[in-house]
C-alpha positions as CSV (number, residue, x, y, z in Angstrom):
1,M,60.1,-15.8,28.4
2,I,56.7,-15.2,30.2
3,R,55.9,-10.9,30.0
4,S,54.7,-9.0,32.7
5,R,51.0,-8.2,32.7
6,G,51.9,-4.1,32.7
7,F,54.0,-4.9,29.5
8,S,51.3,-7.1,28.1
9,A,48.7,-4.2,28.4
10,F,51.0,-1.8,26.4
11,V,51.4,-4.6,23.8
12,L,47.8,-5.1,23.5
13,A,47.2,-1.7,23.3
14,G,49.5,-1.3,20.8
15,I,47.4,-3.6,19.1
16,F,44.6,-2.8,20.0
17,L,44.9,1.2,18.4
18,A,46.8,-0.6,15.5
19,S,43.5,-2.5,14.3
20,T,41.2,1.0,15.4
21,S,42.8,2.0,12.4
22,V,42.4,-0.7,10.2
23,F,38.9,-0.9,10.9
24,A,37.7,2.7,11.8
25,G,34.1,2.9,10.5
26,E,33.3,-0.9,9.8
27,P,29.9,-1.1,9.8
28,G,28.4,-2.9,13.0
29,F,30.7,-1.3,15.2
30,P,30.5,-0.5,18.1
31,H,29.1,-4.4,18.7
32,T,27.9,-5.3,22.0
33,D,28.0,-9.2,23.2
34,E,26.5,-10.7,25.5
35,N,27.2,-14.2,26.2
36,C,26.6,-16.4,29.4
37,G,26.7,-13.1,32.2
38,V,29.3,-11.5,30.6
39,T,28.8,-8.1,28.4
40,T,31.8,-6.8,26.0
41,V,32.1,-4.5,23.8
42,Y,34.0,-4.2,20.4
43,E,34.8,-0.4,19.2
44,V,36.4,-3.3,15.9
45,P,36.6,-6.8,15.1
46,P,39.0,-8.9,17.2
47,A,42.7,-9.0,14.5
48,R,44.7,-11.9,17.2
49,A,41.9,-14.4,17.8
50,V,43.0,-17.9,20.0
51,T,40.7,-20.5,20.4
52,L,40.8,-22.9,23.4
53,S,38.8,-25.9,21.6
54,N,38.3,-27.9,18.7
55,N,34.9,-26.8,18.0
56,A,35.7,-23.2,18.3
57,T,38.4,-23.6,16.3
58,E,36.1,-25.1,13.5
59,L,33.9,-22.2,13.7
60,M,36.6,-19.6,13.2
61,L,37.7,-21.5,10.4
62,A,34.5,-22.2,9.0
63,L,33.7,-17.7,8.9
64,G,37.2,-17.7,6.6
65,L,38.7,-16.0,10.1
66,E,42.1,-17.8,9.9
67,D,43.4,-14.6,8.8
68,R,42.6,-13.0,12.4
69,M,44.2,-16.1,14.1
70,A,47.0,-15.9,16.2
71,G,46.7,-19.6,17.8
72,T,45.1,-22.6,18.2
73,S,44.9,-25.1,21.1
74,Y,43.6,-28.1,22.6
75,M,43.2,-30.4,18.8
76,A,45.6,-33.1,21.3
77,N,45.9,-36.1,18.2
78,L,42.4,-35.5,17.0
79,K,41.9,-34.4,13.6
80,I,40.2,-31.4,12.1
81,S,37.5,-31.8,9.7
82,P,38.9,-32.5,6.0
83,Q,37.3,-29.4,4.9
84,Y,38.8,-26.9,7.3
85,E,42.7,-28.9,6.9
86,E,44.0,-26.2,4.6
87,A,42.8,-23.1,6.5
88,Y,44.0,-25.1,9.7
89,K,47.5,-25.2,8.3
90,K,47.7,-21.4,8.2
91,V,47.3,-20.4,11.8
92,P,50.1,-21.6,14.4
93,V,49.1,-24.5,16.8
94,L,49.7,-23.2,20.2
95,S,49.2,-26.5,22.6
96,P,48.1,-29.6,22.0
97,L,46.0,-28.9,25.4
98,V,44.4,-25.6,26.5
99,A,46.6,-22.7,25.7
100,T,48.2,-21.3,28.8
101,T,47.5,-17.3,29.5
102,E,51.4,-17.4,29.2
103,Q,50.6,-18.8,25.7
104,L,48.3,-16.3,25.3
105,I,50.4,-13.2,26.2
106,E,53.2,-14.6,24.1
107,V,51.1,-14.2,20.9
108,E,49.6,-11.0,22.1
109,A,45.6,-12.3,21.5
110,D,43.1,-9.8,21.6
111,F,40.2,-12.3,21.6
112,V,40.0,-16.1,23.2
113,Y,37.0,-18.5,22.4
114,A,36.3,-21.5,24.5
115,G,33.9,-24.4,22.6
116,Y,33.5,-25.7,26.2
117,P,33.6,-24.5,30.2
118,D,37.1,-25.9,31.1
119,G,38.9,-23.1,28.7
120,F,37.9,-20.8,31.3
121,S,38.8,-22.5,34.8
122,E,39.9,-21.0,37.9
123,S,43.1,-23.4,37.1
124,R,43.9,-22.2,33.8
125,H,42.5,-18.6,33.5
126,T,39.2,-16.9,34.2
127,R,37.0,-14.6,31.8
128,D,37.7,-11.6,34.3
129,Q,41.3,-12.3,34.0
130,L,41.6,-12.6,30.8
131,H,39.7,-9.6,30.1
132,D,42.3,-7.6,33.2
133,L,44.6,-8.6,30.5
134,G,43.3,-6.6,27.7
135,M,42.1,-10.2,26.2
136,K,38.2,-10.3,25.1
137,T,36.5,-13.7,25.8
138,R,33.9,-15.7,24.3
139,L,31.9,-19.1,25.6
140,N,30.2,-21.3,23.6
141,T,26.6,-20.6,24.9
142,E,26.3,-24.4,25.1
143,G,29.2,-24.5,28.0
144,C,26.8,-22.1,30.0
145,N,24.1,-25.4,30.5
146,L,21.1,-22.6,30.4
147,G,18.9,-25.5,28.9
148,R,18.6,-27.4,25.6
149,F,20.8,-26.6,23.2
150,G,20.1,-27.7,19.6
151,F,20.6,-26.5,16.3
152,D,18.3,-23.1,16.7
153,E,21.0,-22.4,19.4
154,L,24.2,-22.9,17.5
155,Y,22.9,-20.6,14.9
156,A,22.6,-18.1,17.6
157,E,26.1,-18.9,18.6
158,I,27.1,-18.8,14.7
159,R,25.8,-15.5,14.4
160,S,27.2,-14.2,17.4
161,V,30.9,-14.9,16.4
162,A,30.1,-13.4,13.2
163,A,28.7,-10.2,14.0
164,I,32.1,-9.7,16.8
165,F,34.3,-10.2,13.5
166,G,32.1,-8.1,11.0
167,V,31.3,-11.3,8.9
168,R,27.4,-11.3,9.1
169,E,27.2,-12.6,5.6
170,R,29.5,-15.2,6.4
171,G,27.3,-16.7,9.0
172,E,24.5,-16.5,7.5
173,A,25.7,-18.2,4.5
174,L,27.1,-21.2,6.9
175,I,23.6,-21.5,8.2
176,A,21.9,-21.8,5.3
177,D,24.2,-24.6,3.8
178,M,23.6,-26.5,7.6
179,E,19.8,-25.3,7.5
180,M,20.1,-27.1,3.7
181,R,21.8,-30.4,5.0
182,L,19.6,-30.8,7.9
183,A,16.0,-30.8,6.2
184,A,17.6,-33.3,3.8
185,V,18.0,-35.6,6.3
186,A,14.9,-34.8,7.7
187,E,12.9,-35.4,4.4
188,Q,14.6,-38.8,4.4
189,L,13.4,-40.0,8.1
190,E,10.1,-38.2,8.0
191,D,7.6,-40.6,9.8
192,V,11.1,-42.9,10.8
193,E,10.2,-45.2,14.0
194,V,12.5,-43.2,16.4
195,T,15.1,-45.9,18.1
196,P,16.5,-45.7,21.4
197,V,20.6,-44.5,21.9
198,F,22.5,-44.6,24.6
199,I,25.8,-42.1,24.4
200,F,28.4,-43.3,26.1
201,N,31.4,-40.9,28.0
202,G,33.5,-43.6,29.2
203,G,33.4,-44.8,32.7
204,E,34.2,-48.5,33.5
205,A,33.3,-49.2,37.3
206,A,30.2,-46.4,37.3
207,P,28.9,-45.3,33.2
208,R,29.1,-41.7,32.3
209,A,26.3,-40.3,29.8
210,V,26.2,-37.6,27.6
211,L,22.4,-36.0,29.5
212,G,20.1,-33.9,27.4
213,N,21.4,-30.3,27.7
214,T,24.4,-30.9,25.2
215,M,24.3,-30.5,21.4
216,L,25.4,-34.1,20.7
217,S,21.7,-35.4,22.3
218,H,20.0,-32.7,19.9
219,V,22.2,-34.3,17.4
220,V,21.0,-37.8,18.0
221,S,17.3,-36.9,17.9
222,R,17.5,-35.4,14.7
223,A,19.1,-38.3,13.1
224,G,16.4,-40.4,14.4
225,G,17.3,-41.3,17.3
226,E,16.4,-40.8,21.3
227,N,18.7,-40.1,23.9
228,I,17.5,-43.0,27.0
229,F,19.0,-40.3,29.5
230,G,18.1,-36.9,27.3
231,D,15.0,-36.1,30.0
232,V,18.2,-35.2,32.4
233,A,18.2,-31.9,32.5
234,N,21.9,-31.2,32.5
235,R,25.7,-32.1,30.3
236,Y,27.4,-34.6,31.3
237,G,26.9,-37.2,34.5
238,Q,27.2,-40.4,36.5
239,V,24.6,-42.9,35.4
240,S,24.2,-47.0,36.3
241,W,24.4,-50.2,34.6
242,E,21.5,-51.3,35.5
243,Q,19.6,-48.2,34.3
244,I,21.2,-48.6,30.7
245,A,19.9,-52.2,30.9
246,E,16.3,-51.1,31.8
247,R,16.1,-49.2,29.0
248,M,17.7,-51.4,26.5
249,P,19.0,-49.1,23.7
250,E,19.2,-50.4,20.4
251,Y,22.1,-48.3,19.7
252,I,25.4,-47.0,21.3
253,V,27.0,-44.1,20.4
254,V,30.7,-43.9,21.7
255,Y,31.7,-40.2,22.7
256,Y,35.5,-39.3,23.1
257,S,37.8,-36.6,23.2
258,G,41.8,-36.5,22.7
259,T,42.3,-36.6,26.6
260,A,42.0,-38.2,29.5
261,G,43.3,-37.3,32.8
262,G,44.3,-34.1,31.4
263,Q,46.9,-35.9,29.1
264,V,47.1,-36.3,25.6
265,V,46.2,-39.7,24.2
266,G,48.2,-41.2,21.5
267,D,45.4,-42.8,19.3
268,P,42.4,-41.3,20.6
269,A,40.2,-43.8,18.1
270,G,41.9,-46.6,19.5
271,E,42.4,-46.3,22.8
272,L,39.4,-44.1,23.9
273,G,36.8,-45.0,21.3
274,E,37.4,-48.8,20.4
275,G,38.4,-49.1,24.2
276,R,35.1,-47.5,25.5
277,I,33.6,-50.3,23.1
278,E,35.5,-53.0,24.6
279,I,34.5,-52.1,28.0
280,L,31.1,-51.8,26.8
281,K,31.1,-55.6,25.6
282,A,32.6,-57.0,28.7
283,N,30.1,-55.9,31.5
284,P,27.5,-58.4,31.8
285,T,25.0,-56.2,32.8
286,I,23.8,-54.8,30.1
287,R,25.2,-57.8,27.6
288,E,21.5,-58.6,26.5
289,V,20.7,-54.9,25.8
290,P,20.2,-54.9,22.0
291,G,22.7,-52.3,21.0
292,I,25.6,-54.8,22.8
293,A,24.5,-57.7,21.8
294,R,24.1,-56.7,18.5
295,E,27.2,-54.3,18.4
296,R,25.3,-51.5,17.1
297,F,28.2,-48.8,18.0
298,V,29.2,-45.8,16.3
299,T,32.0,-43.6,17.3
300,I,31.9,-39.7,17.4
301,D,34.8,-37.9,18.4
302,S,34.7,-34.2,20.2
303,V,35.2,-32.3,16.9
304,W,31.9,-33.6,15.5
305,G,30.2,-34.2,19.1
306,Q,30.4,-30.7,20.6
307,P,28.5,-28.0,19.1
308,G,30.0,-26.4,15.9
309,P,29.6,-26.7,11.8
310,S,30.8,-30.6,12.2
311,S,27.3,-31.0,14.3
312,I,25.5,-31.3,10.9
313,D,28.2,-34.0,9.6
314,A,27.3,-35.8,13.0
315,V,23.7,-35.6,12.3
316,E,24.4,-37.5,8.7
317,K,27.1,-40.0,10.5
318,L,24.2,-40.9,13.0
319,A,21.0,-40.8,10.4
320,R,23.2,-43.5,8.0
321,A,23.9,-45.8,11.1
322,F,20.5,-45.6,13.2
323,H,18.2,-45.6,9.6
324,P,20.7,-46.8,6.5
325,D,16.8,-48.4,4.9
326,R,16.0,-44.8,4.8
327,M,19.6,-43.0,4.1
328,G,20.7,-45.4,1.1
329,H,23.2,-47.3,2.7
């Protein structure tokens, strides 16, 4: 049963008063969060958070915040990273797609966190609409498309979320671990010859590429590769088969999510990951491209491809694929 906005506001006010008494006097509060042009003041840490994407879910779990979560959504049939499985089981899954406004109201969410922009859209619910319902919001800053996005920006995102929840030390510990692993890859790849890479995001008549203003493009570079469309200052876009043939990538990163046409895919790794590889292999225009001819394909799903704690796992996976002699594989 869908509750009215008035009743929802009353319930959320009750949640706020209860959480205020629990967290009153918490160091670092009130806290002001500046995010993608939206200023939000937190008098206390959120107590009933809901995530609208898999990378947002993983970041919350990496910070040990499962006890502050009222639900997750938009994992579709993808898998949470193994290190977060136990914590993930403790949080209700509201929907395999983006949680609806009604679902957010039903679980009395006080904070809604999206990893990419379609979590807050006119067709679903805007940030302003959720704020009117008493729910504070945050969007991972890669989704703002403000420019290049890499580990420095991801660390800033981690620090922002950690500050909102009053767990700054956990955020710094997570960053320190990621920095250590990133430094280990850099040491192994010192002076390596960079390999050209095409990041394929689907499309048969015309290919879609992952472009320069994405975490995945940066991940490729930290793994000893170079995105052949990394010079394009946008997140995603259409390119041509002829451009790919001209730029001769040595490796193909096949990127996919858990949905197609707004619907959950039963077997994303097979239908989308392997399916996209078959599209590439069948196209005569790119038959002579080294990455195609030698079948140098690496699949990355959106759990690892979007900016979050698993971005470092993606670096390690791609480095092993691009430079197996350096990475001991």
